[in-house]
C-alpha positions in Angstrom: 69.0 -131.6 191.3 71.6 -133.2 193.6 71.6 -132.1 197.1 74.9 -130.6 196.6 73.3 -128.2 194.2 69.7 -127.5 196.5 72.4 -126.1 199.2 74.5 -124.1 196.6 71.2 -122.5 195.8 70.1 -121.7 199.1 73.3 -120.1 199.8 73.0 -117.9 196.5 69.4 -116.7 197.8 70.9 -115.6 201.0 73.7 -113.5 200.2 71.7 -111.4 197.6 69.2 -111.0 200.1 71.7 -109.4 202.6 73.0 -107.0 200.0 69.5 -105.1 199.9 69.4 -101.6 201.5 67.7 -101.5 205.2 64.5 -99.3 204.7 64.9 -95.5 206.2 62.9 -94.8 209.4 59.6 -93.0 208.4 59.9 -89.4 208.5 58.7 -87.1 211.6 57.1 -83.6 211.1 59.3 -80.5 212.5 57.8 -79.3 216.0 56.0 -76.2 215.5 57.9 -72.7 215.8 58.1 -71.3 219.2 56.8 -67.6 219.4 59.0 -65.3 221.9 57.1 -62.8 223.7 58.2 -59.4 223.0 60.7 -58.1 225.8 59.3 -54.1 225.1 57.9 -53.4 228.5 53.9 -52.5 228.9 53.5 -48.4 228.9 52.8 -47.2 232.4 49.7 -46.5 233.6 48.4 -43.1 233.2 48.8 -40.9 236.8 45.9 -40.5 238.6 44.4 -37.1 239.3 45.2 -37.2 243.3 49.1 -38.6 241.7 48.9 -35.7 239.6 48.2 -33.1 242.0 50.6 -34.4 244.2 53.7 -34.2 241.6 52.5 -30.8 240.6 52.4 -29.8 244.2 56.0 -30.9 244.8 57.0 -29.3 241.6 55.6 -26.0 243.2 57.0 -26.3 246.4 60.2 -27.1 244.9 59.9 -23.7 243.0 58.9 -21.7 245.9 61.9 -22.9 248.0 64.2 -22.2 245.6 62.7 -18.6 244.9 62.5 -18.3 248.9 66.6 -19.1 249.4 67.3 -16.3 246.5 65.2 -13.8 248.2 66.7 -14.7 251.7 69.8 -13.7 250.6 68.8 -10.8 248.9 67.4 -9.6 251.9 70.4 -10.3 254.4 72.6 -8.5 252.2 70.1 -5.7 252.1 70.5 -5.0 255.6 73.3 -2.8 255.9 74.8 -1.6 259.2 73.2 1.9 258.6 69.6 0.2 257.7 70.1 -2.1 261.7 71.3 1.9 263.2 67.7 3.4 261.3 65.7 0.4 262.5 66.9 0.7 266.3 66.1 4.6 266.0 62.9 4.3 264.7 61.7 1.5 267.5 63.0 3.9 270.3 61.1 6.7 269.2 58.3 7.3 271.1 55.3 8.8 268.7 52.4 10.9 270.2 49.7 9.1 268.4 49.0 6.2 266.1 48.8 8.4 262.9 52.0 9.8 263.7 53.8 6.3 264.3 52.2 4.4 261.3 53.2 7.1 258.9 57.1 7.2 260.1 57.0 3.3 259.5 55.4 3.3 256.1 58.1 5.8 255.1 60.6 3.5 256.6 63.1 1.8 254.6 63.3 -1.5 256.5 60.3 -2.5 254.7 60.9 -5.0 252.0 61.2 -4.1 248.1 57.6 -3.9 246.6 55.5 -3.8 249.8 55.2 0.3 249.7 53.8 -0.4 246.2 50.6 -2.0 247.8 49.4 0.9 250.0 47.9 2.8 247.4 45.3 -0.7 247.5 45.7 -1.6 251.1 45.4 1.7 252.7 47.3 0.4 255.6 47.3 3.8 257.7 42.8 4.2 257.3 42.6 0.6 257.7 44.5 0.5 261.1 43.0 3.9 262.3 39.3 2.6 261.5 40.1 -0.8 263.6 41.8 1.7 266.3 45.0 0.6 266.5 47.5 2.5 269.1 50.9 1.9 270.2 49.9 0.8 273.5 47.5 -2.4 272.6 48.3 -6.0 272.4 47.4 -7.3 268.9 47.5 -10.4 267.4 47.8 -10.8 263.9 46.3 -14.0 261.9 48.4 -15.7 259.0 51.5 -12.8 258.7 52.5 -14.7 255.8 55.5 -12.9 254.3 55.2 -10.0 256.8 53.5 -7.3 254.9 51.4 -6.2 258.1 54.0 -7.1 260.4 56.5 -4.8 258.9 54.0 -2.0 260.2 52.8 -3.3 263.4 56.1 -4.7 264.8 57.8 -1.0 265.2 54.9 0.9 266.0 54.0 -1.6 268.8 57.7 -2.6 269.9 58.2 0.1 272.7 54.9 0.1 274.7 52.7 -2.7 273.0 52.6 -6.2 271.9 52.6 -8.2 268.6 51.4 -11.9 268.9 52.1 -14.0 265.4 50.6 -17.2 265.1 52.6 -19.4 262.5 53.7 -22.4 261.0 56.0 -24.5 262.2 59.5 -23.9 260.5 61.0 -27.3 261.7 58.0 -29.1 260.3 57.9 -31.9 257.4 60.3 -30.7 254.8 57.5 -31.6 252.0 54.6 -29.2 253.3 54.1 -25.7 252.0 53.1 -24.6 255.6 56.7 -25.5 257.0 58.4 -23.4 253.9 56.0 -20.7 255.6 57.1 -21.3 258.7 60.6 -20.7 257.7 59.7 -17.8 255.3 58.0 -15.7 258.7 61.4 -16.9 261.0 63.4 -15.2 258.3 61.9 -12.0 258.5 61.7 -12.1 262.3 65.7 -13.0 262.5 66.5 -10.0 259.7 66.2 -7.3 261.9 66.2 -7.8 265.9 65.5 -4.1 266.2 62.3 -4.0 264.4 61.0 -8.0 265.1 62.9 -8.6 268.3 59.7 -8.1 270.7 57.3 -10.0 268.0 56.0 -13.0 270.1 55.6 -15.9 267.4 53.2 -18.8 268.3 53.6 -22.0 266.4 50.1 -23.5 265.5 48.8 -26.5 264.0 46.9 -24.9 261.2 44.8 -28.1 260.8 43.7 -27.7 264.8 44.6 -24.0 265.8 44.9 -23.4 269.3 46.6 -20.0 270.6 46.6 -20.6 274.1 45.9 -16.8 275.0 43.1 -15.8 277.6 42.1 -12.2 277.0 45.2 -10.2 276.3 44.6 -8.6 273.2 42.8 -5.3 272.3 42.4 -6.1 268.7 42.9 -9.3 266.7 43.6 -8.7 262.8 42.2 -11.4 260.4 43.1 -10.3 256.9 42.5 -12.0 253.7 42.2 -15.4 255.2 38.5 -16.1 255.8 38.4 -17.9 252.5 41.3 -19.8 253.3 39.8 -21.0 257.0 36.7 -21.7 255.0 38.5 -24.1 252.5 40.6 -25.7 255.1 37.4 -26.4 257.6 39.1 -24.3 260.2 37.1 -21.0 260.4 34.9 -21.7 263.1 38.3 -22.8 265.4 39.9 -20.1 264.3 37.1 -17.7 265.1 36.8 -19.3 268.5 40.7 -18.6 269.1 40.2 -14.8 268.6 37.1 -14.9 270.8 39.4 -16.5 273.5 42.0 -14.4 273.0 40.5 -10.8 273.3 39.6 -8.6 276.3 35.8 -8.1 276.6 35.0 -5.0 273.9 38.0 -6.1 272.1 37.9 -5.6 268.4 38.3 -8.2 265.4 39.2 -6.5 262.3 38.4 -8.4 259.2 39.9 -7.7 255.6 38.3 -10.1 253.1 38.1 -10.4 249.1 34.4 -10.0 248.4 32.1 -12.1 246.6 28.7 -10.6 244.5 25.8 -10.4 246.9 24.4 -13.8 247.5 26.9 -15.7 247.1 27.5 -19.1 248.2 31.0 -19.7 249.8 30.9 -23.3 248.1 31.1 -21.7 245.3 33.7 -18.6 245.5 36.0 -19.5 248.5 38.0 -21.6 246.0 38.5 -18.1 243.9 39.2 -16.5 247.5 36.4 -14.5 247.4 33.0 -14.6 250.0 30.0 -12.7 250.4 29.9 -10.1 252.9 26.8 -10.7 254.5 28.1 -14.3 255.0 30.9 -13.4 256.5 29.0 -11.3 258.8 27.1 -14.4 259.5 29.9 -16.4 260.6 31.5 -13.8 262.8 28.3 -13.0 264.7 27.8 -16.7 265.5 31.2 -16.9 266.9 30.3 -14.5 269.9 30.8 -11.1 268.1 29.1 -7.7 267.1 29.2 -6.0 263.6 29.9 -2.8 265.0 31.2 -0.9 261.8 31.9 -1.4 258.2 34.0 0.5 255.8 34.4 0.9 252.1 38.3 2.0 252.6 39.3 -1.3 250.6 36.7 -1.4 247.8 37.3 -2.1 244.3 34.4 -1.7 241.7 36.6 -2.5 239.1 37.4 -6.2 240.3 34.9 -8.5 238.1 35.7 -11.2 240.3 35.6 -14.0 237.4 39.2 -14.7 236.5 40.8 -18.1 235.7 42.9 -18.0 238.8 40.7 -16.3 241.1 41.6 -13.4 242.9 45.3 -14.4 242.4 45.5 -13.6 238.9 45.2 -10.0 240.3 48.4 -8.2 241.6 50.2 -8.8 243.5 50.4 -12.7 242.6 49.8 -12.6 238.6 49.4 -16.3 238.8 48.7 -16.1 235.2 52.0 -15.0 234.4 52.1 -12.7 231.7 48.9 -13.3 230.2 46.6 -10.4 231.0 49.3 -8.7 233.3 48.5 -5.3 231.8 44.6 -5.9 232.3 44.9 -7.1 235.7 47.5 -4.8 236.6 45.0 -1.7 235.5 42.5 -3.3 237.5 44.3 -3.4 241.0 43.9 -5.7 244.1 40.7 -7.2 244.7 37.6 -5.4 246.3 37.3 -6.1 249.8 35.1 -5.5 252.7 36.5 -3.9 255.8 34.5 -5.1 258.9 35.4 -4.2 262.8 33.4 -6.5 265.4 33.5 -6.1 269.2 34.0 -9.1 271.4 30.2 -9.9 273.0 30.4 -11.1 276.9 27.4 -12.9 278.0 
């Protein structure tokens, strides 16, 4: 092979190697799929018992406030000019004795609708007579509520006596039942200046009650409230304020839902009942002496074992329509009626 032929052969080999395809890059595995978290939020936490209670209380307050507004408008509409005239005549009259005054007031149309229906259970004439009420007395009425007794006491005492009513602050926090209670009572007083113009309201802090009264009262009335004061932990304070307010020998009149003999208040007070012997012990420890007992407001048909406590019975009917006929047949609760006098050392 000549040198020329060798060079040609080399060129041919080089050309053939250039025509060969380049090797592909090594294959890579695809990345693993990315898992995207679900956008659905976790379920809300179950509310605590305290949160549930707060929500229930707020709902009840809203319902109670709506009812109060309806009732207030209906009561204002009920007070016609003729009723105001009759109310003025009632309070201007001088009655010969307390019985005559109370009987006239019981028959008066100024009383709110339905209140007279309670007379057969609460025996107001006999109860006030038992406590020794006269038209010239100074009386302190604890926890007037919606004014069942205030309607009776105010006109009896308006001309020659005085009536003090401790009440919750109507301008207190809007989210408190106590504020609504104060607004209810203020609405009652505002409805008729003729009947309630001489009532002396005392705004108190129910958690730390102070009346600011010193030996001015002939009678302090404590009607169906001892269980509530016990539950709130303020019974001793309220009894102490009653002792301060009363004149020497003054009367503390107690009407209270009565628990079975031997019951403990920690077991029964939440249902509205407390034992009579326990009440006497508490009141006497506060500086009073039991003067007399009465069965005026007793009810042997009260079994005291209801799902909603004493509030299952009329007039509250807290169970709604459930067992309503049964509770109506029982009537209002079995109540002790106790007369104490202030003891001075």
